[in-house]
C-alpha positions as CSV (number, residue, x, y, z in Angstrom):
1,M,66.4,89.1,43.0
2,T,63.6,86.7,42.4
3,N,60.2,87.7,40.9
4,L,58.6,87.0,44.3
5,E,61.1,89.3,46.0
6,K,60.4,92.0,43.4
7,Y,56.7,91.5,43.9
8,N,57.0,91.8,47.7
9,E,59.2,94.9,47.4
10,I,56.6,96.6,45.2
11,F,53.8,96.0,47.7
12,A,56.0,97.0,50.6
13,E,57.0,100.2,48.9
14,V,53.5,101.2,47.8
15,F,51.9,100.6,51.2
16,G,54.8,101.4,53.4
17,V,54.8,98.1,55.2
18,P,57.5,95.5,56.0
19,N,57.5,92.3,53.9
20,E,56.5,90.3,56.9
21,V,53.0,91.6,56.8
22,L,52.4,90.5,53.2
23,N,50.2,87.4,52.9
24,D,47.1,86.3,51.0
25,S,44.8,88.2,53.4
26,F,46.5,91.5,52.6
27,G,44.0,93.4,50.5
28,K,41.6,96.3,50.2
29,D,39.3,94.8,52.8
30,T,42.0,94.4,55.4
31,V,44.3,97.3,54.6
32,E,43.0,100.7,55.7
33,S,45.3,102.7,53.5
34,W,44.3,100.7,50.3
35,D,42.7,103.2,47.9
36,S,42.6,103.9,44.2
37,V,45.8,105.9,44.2
38,H,47.7,103.0,45.9
39,Q,46.1,100.6,43.5
40,L,47.2,102.6,40.4
41,N,50.7,103.0,41.9
42,L,50.8,99.2,42.3
43,V,49.7,98.7,38.7
44,A,52.3,101.0,37.4
45,L,55.2,99.5,39.4
46,L,54.1,95.9,38.5
47,E,53.9,96.7,34.8
48,E,57.3,98.3,34.9
49,A,59.0,95.7,37.0
50,F,57.7,92.7,35.0
51,D,57.5,94.4,31.6
52,I,53.8,93.6,31.2
53,M,50.6,95.5,30.3
54,L,47.6,94.8,32.4
55,D,44.1,94.7,31.0
56,P,41.5,97.1,32.5
57,E,39.8,94.1,34.2
58,D,43.1,93.0,35.7
59,I,43.6,96.5,37.0
60,M,40.2,96.6,38.6
61,G,40.8,93.1,40.0
62,L,44.1,93.9,41.6
63,T,42.5,94.3,45.1
64,S,44.8,92.0,47.1
65,Y,48.2,90.5,47.4
66,K,46.7,87.1,46.4
67,A,44.8,88.5,43.4
68,G,48.0,90.2,42.2
69,K,49.9,86.9,42.2
70,E,47.0,85.3,40.2
71,I,47.0,88.2,37.7
72,L,50.8,87.9,37.2
73,S,50.5,84.2,36.8
74,N,47.9,84.8,34.0
75,Q,50.5,87.1,32.4
76,E,53.0,84.2,32.5
77,V,55.1,85.8,35.3
78,E,56.3,83.1,37.7
79,L,56.6,84.1,41.3
């Protein structure tokens, strides 16, 4: 499984959506179910899957699918 597939699987699992709906506009402003609990679940699963530790500012900034890709890129995780 590629890193992008793992990333998509995590988002799909946390938000209960099919992979097909995941795109750069998927975020807290467009997803009604996006709340702090979902965001923290997302953080925990991403940290575990990619063996990283996110900084508090990254955790607060993880507000969209696109932002997550950028944060992982900054952590030297290639998607």
